[in-house]
N, C-alpha and C positions, 0 to 999 in steps of 0.2 A: 461164742462171741470172742473168747481169749485167742482163738484161732487167728484173728486178725493181727495180734501183735506176734504170735509164734511165727507167722508167715514172714514178717519182716526180720524176725530174729534168725530164722532158718536161711533166709536168702544169703547170709554170708557164707554157708556151706557150699552153695552153688557157685558163688563168686570164686571160691578158693579152689574149686576143682580144675584140673588141668585137662586140656584137650586130649583125646585118646583115639578117637576115630571118625572119619568123615562119615557125615550122614547125608543121604540124597534127599530125604524128605524131613527136614527139621521141624516144620510145622507140626507134623503128626507126633513127633517126639514130644514136642511142648504140650500138645493136648494129652498125651499119655500121662506126663508128670503132673499136669494140673488136675486130672482125675484121680490119680493115685494118691497125691497129697491131699486132695480135696476129701478123701475118705477120714483122714485124721481130723482135719479141720472141722467138717460138719459134725462128726462123733463127739469131738472135744467140746463143742458148744450146745449141741442139741440135748444132750442128757441132762443138763442142769436144769432145763425147763421141765423135764419129765420126773424129777424127783419126788414131788408131792404124789403124783399118780402111782409111780413105783411103791412108794411107801404104803399107800392104801391097798394096792393089789396083792403085794408080797408080804404085808404086815411087818415091814421093816421099821426097827427103831432107829434113833439117830446113828448110833454106830454103823448099822447097815447101810444107811445112806451115804455116810461117809466112804464106805468101801465101795459102793457103787461108782464113785468117782475115782477113788485112789487105787482100786483093783486094776484099772486102765493105765493110770498115771505112773505107778510104781514100775512095771516093766519097760514103759516107754521111757521114763527117766534113766532107769539103770542100764538098758540094753541098747540105746541109741547110738552110742559110739561103737559098741561092738557090732551093731548092724551094718555101719558103715565099713568097718574093717573087714568083715565077712564078705562084703560085696567087692572089695578090692581083691579078695583071695579067690573067691568061688565064682565071681561074675555078677555084675551089677544088674544086668537084664534078668538073669536067672533068679537073684534075690528079690527084685521088684515083683516079678510074677508070684514068687512063693509067698512073699509078705502080704500081697494083695489077696491071695487065695486064702490064707490063714485068717485074714481080717473078715473077709466075706463068710467064710463058714462060722466063725465065732459070733458074728452078727446074728446069723440065723439061731445060733445057740441062745443068744440073749433074748431073742423075740420069742422063743418057745419055752424059756425057762420056767417051769412049774414053782420052783422055790427060789428064795433069795440066793442061797448057796450056789446053786446051778448057775444063776445070773452072774454072780461074782466070778465063778470059774470062767465062764465064757468071756467075761469083761477082760479077765487077766490076758486071755489069749488075743483079744482085740488089741491090747497094748503091745504084746509081742509082736503081732503083725504089723502094727504101726512103726515100732521100732526097727523092723527089718526093711519096710517099703520107704519110709521117709528119707533116710539118708542116701539110699540108692536112687530114689527118685531125683533128689537134688544133684547127686554126683553125675547122673546120666544128663541132666539138663546143663550143668556146668561144662561137660565134656563134649557137648554137641555143638555149642555156639562158641564163638571167639570174639574178642574186640567189642565193638559198639553193638553187634547183634546180640552178644551175651547179655549186656546191660538191658536192652529192650526186652529179651525174653524173660529175664529175672523180673522186671517190672510187670510184665503180663502175668507171669506166674503169681507174684506177690498180690497183685490186684485181684486175681481170680480167687486165690485162696481167702483173701479178705472178704470178698463178696459171697462165697460159699459160707464162711463161718457166720456172716451176717444173716443170710437168708436162712440158715439151718435152724435156729430157734423158732423163727416165725412159722416155717413150715411144719416143724415138729410140734409146736404149739397148737396149730391147726389140726394136726393129725390126732393130737391127744384130746382135743375138744370133740372131734366129730367121730372118732374111732377109738383107738386104744394106744397106750404108750409103747406096746410092742411093735407098732408100725414104724416108730422112728428108727428102730434098728434096720427094718426091712429096706428102708430108702437107700442103704449103702449097697445093696445087690446090684442094681443096674449101673451105678458108678464103678464098682469093682469089676464087673463083667466087661464093661467098656474099656476100662484100663488095661485089663489082661489081653483082650483081643487086639487093641492097638499096640501094645508092647510086643506080642507075637509077631505082628505083621510089619511093624515099622521101626522098632528099636533094633540098632545093629546087634549081631550076636557078639558074645563076650570073647575077647582074645584069649587064647590059651597061655595063661600066666598064672604064676602063684605069687601070692604076696607074702608079707611077714606073717609068722605064726600068730594065731589069735591069742589075745590076752584072755584065756578062759579064767584063770585064777582070780585076775581083777575083776572079771564080770560077775563071778559068783560072789565074792566078797562085797562088791557094791550092792548087788541085788539083795543079799542077805542083811546087810547093814541098813540099807533104805527100808527094807520090809519090816525088820524089827523096830526100827525107830518109828515108822508109821503106825505099827500096832500099838507101840507104847504111848504115843501122842494121842491116837484115836481113843484108847482106853482111858488114858489120864484125863482127857477133856470131856469124857462122857458121864453117864450117870454113876459108874462105879468109882470114878475119882482115881487119884493116884495110890493105887493098891501097891503092895510089895511087889506083885508080878509085873506091874506096869513100870515101877522104878528099876527093877532088875532088867527089864527089857531096854529101857533107855541107857542103862550102863553097858548092857551087852552090845547094844548098837554102836557105842562109842568104841568098844574094842575091836569090833569087826571093821569099822571104818578106819582105825589106825592100822590094823593088818592090811587093808586095802592100800593105804598110803605106802606102807613098807614094801608091798609087792610092786606098786608102780614106781618106787624109786629103784629098785633092783632092776627093772626091765628097761629104764632110761627112756630113750625115744622110741622104743618099741611098745611101750605101755599105751593102753587105750586112753590114758589121761598123763601125758608127760609132764612131770612135775617142773621141768626146766621152764615151762611157761610162767610159772608162778614166780620167776626171778624178776619179772616186770611189775613194778608197783602199779602201773596203769591197768595191767590186766587183772590184778588182784582187786582194784577198785571197781572195774567193770563187772567182775564175778560177784562182789558184794552187792553192787548196784542191782545187777539182774536178779539175784536171789530175793532181795528185799521188795524190789518194786513189782516183780511178777508174783511173788507171794501174796502181796497186798491185792493185786488184781484177781488172783485166783479166789480169794475170798469174796471179792465183789461179784464175780460171775456165778458162783454158787448161791450166794445169799440173797441178792437183789431179786431175781425171779422167784426163789423160794418164799421170801417174805411177802412179796406182792401178791402171790397166789394164797398162801396160808392165812396172812393177817389182813391184807387189803382188799381181798376178794376179786382180784384180777383174773380174768381167764388165762389159760396157758398161752394163747396166741398173743395176748395183750402184754403179758409178762416177757415173753420172748422178743417181742418188739421195743420193749422199754429200753433196752441197751443199743438199739440200732443207730442212735447218734455217733457211738463210738467210732465205727468203721467209717461212717461218712466223713466225719471231721478228720480222721486220720487220712483217708484217701485224698482229701483236698489240700491238706496242709503239709503232708509228708515230704512231697517233692520239694517244697519252698525250704522246709527245715534241713533236708538233705544237702541242698545247694548252700545253705547258710553254714552248716557244719563243714563243709568241703573249704568254704572261703576262710572262715575264722576259727576252726576247730571244733572239736566235739565237747571239750570240757564245759563250756559254759551252758550250752542248752541241756546237757546231761546233769547238770546241777540245778538249773532253774526249773527244768520240766518236772522233776519229782516234787519240788516245793509247790507246784501248782496242782499236782495230783493229790497232795496232802491236803490242800484247801478244799479239793473236791471231796475228799472222803469226810471232812468236817461238815461239808453242806449236806452229804448223804445222811447225817445223824438227825436231819429234820424229817426223814420218812417216817410215817406213823401208820396206824391201822386205817385211816381214812385218806392215805396219801393221795393227793392229786398229782397226775403226771406233770402238767405244765408248770406248777409252782413248786413242787418238792422233788420230783425225780428227775426231771429234765435239767434243772440247773447243775445238780451234782454230776450227772452224766457228762454234761457238756465241758464243765471245768475239768474232770479228769481226762476227757479226751484231748482238751487243748494242751494239757501237761504231758500227756503220753506221745502227742504228736511232736513235742520238743525232744523226747528221748528215743523213740523207736528207730528212726532213720540215722541219727548220729550214732546209735549204739552199734549198728551193723559195721559202720566205717571205722569206729574206734577199735572194736575187737579185732579187725584185720590188721589195723596199724600198731596193735600193742604188743605183738610178737614178731619173731623173724619169720622169713619165708618158709622154713621148715615146718612151722608149727601153726600155719594159718588154718589148715583144714581141722586139726585137733582143737585149735582154739574156737572156731566158729561152731563146732560140733558139741564141745564142752558147754559153751555159752547156751545153746539151745537146750541141752540137758539140764542145765542148772535153771533155766526158765521153768521147765516142767516140774523140776524138784521144788521150786518155789511154791507152785501151786499145790504140789502133793503135801507139803508140810503144813501150808495153810489150811487145806481141807481137813487134815488130820486134827487140827486144832479147833474146829467148829462144832464139836460135840454139844456143848452147853447150848449153843444157838439152836441147832437143829432139833434139840430135845424139848425145847421151850415151846409154848403156845400162848396165844393172847397177848396180854400186857407184858409178861416175862419175855416173850419173843422179841418184841420191839426194844425192850431194855437190853437184852443180849446182843441184838443186832447193831444198836448204837454203840455198845462196848466194843463189838468187832470193827465197827467203822473207825473208831478212836484209835484202836491198835494198828489198823491199816494206815492211818494218817501218820502215826508214829514211825512205822516202817518206812513209808515214803519219805519222811524227813531224814531218817538214818540213810536211806539211799542218796539223797541229796548231799549229805555230809561226806559220804564215801567218795562222791564224784569230786567235791571240793578238795578233800584232803589227799587223794591218791591218784587221780587221773592227771596226767601232764597235759599242759596246754598245747603242746605240739607232739606228733607221733614221735615215739622214742626208739622204734625198731629199726633195725638195719635190714632192708629188704634184700636179702641175698639169696 
């Protein structure tokens, strides 16, 4: 379900892509981009519903369940920017097909994995495939359409991504109830095959050109830093607690991320994360808001289906459908909020929206072991959805307006990566909740919802304090 918000967040990447080649059949290109991106959207939402079944089948403890989610999010977060740069250098069409192929093969690996370790190995390569296909799918979309047609195409793409992300948990829950959790990975295959065939036939061949050298050093340091941090947070929040090894891992991750920043500083505008973007206070505020708000939502998307299945006795399909009001409300209200932000600026909706989200998380603390959907679950989900509708559309506009023209692609890509990183960190901190059962599970869930409310409040404060009321960039 988080795919609903990632679709809107990623839309900025498509808007910032410059036209490169004329396409005779743009409708088929749009279909290709929808199918390819849909892989990441469906997988990012459907797996959360399958966590209890995976735990039973593979004898996974809480740390293992955290890694089922994070083994995918880690490479996606760390390699997203590099995947886009690789497409510029080696060809977007070529990378789209390769990334989709990697995703499909690793989905088969997840479906047939006999052990948790092999499942996590395949999940990691799913994340690698998604990090390759996502930015290149968006870049192809952005370069195929121009002007008003680009806006319509992005709107169709975002709506389709939201729909796929919404349908995924319901279909996945049904498959888990009637068959096996392994089938939720196999539904990726027809989507991947369709995307590859359409790309081979209808996406224009890549021009012969070489882009800037890839930022391999930055990529390696970012991946190691995020990986070690995720391991430390997962271990520290689990049964073992903050052992000396976990503390050492947290310290080591700080050193790795500091080295990453040093490498990016030396590469200047050739870095995959140009530090010049952070000269804008508005961009800093948007980055903090994205990290905090999407981190809070990441916890919601993992915990609500898990608690409804484990504690409240919901079926997998019912738990998958519980969050369905989120994309519905977002789809209805986002156009209005986008227009409002365009007229009055993004600062106010980006400050008020997270406040409403915080109120929704406080309402979620009412969910208990006999939770009624209409009186306990639905009110919280609706309030969170209303708050997010005030943030998602204005966020895309604000990101593009917060930096100068040279950095729009990097800024939108980084914002998308930060959104995934927020979910990565949040999932790594959920060990105590996933390890609990019965009344302690409900108590731990309510504590997590309180933390999410505080994070949403902090996101609102970052908007009030740092985001300018009007665009500050000079669009040159």
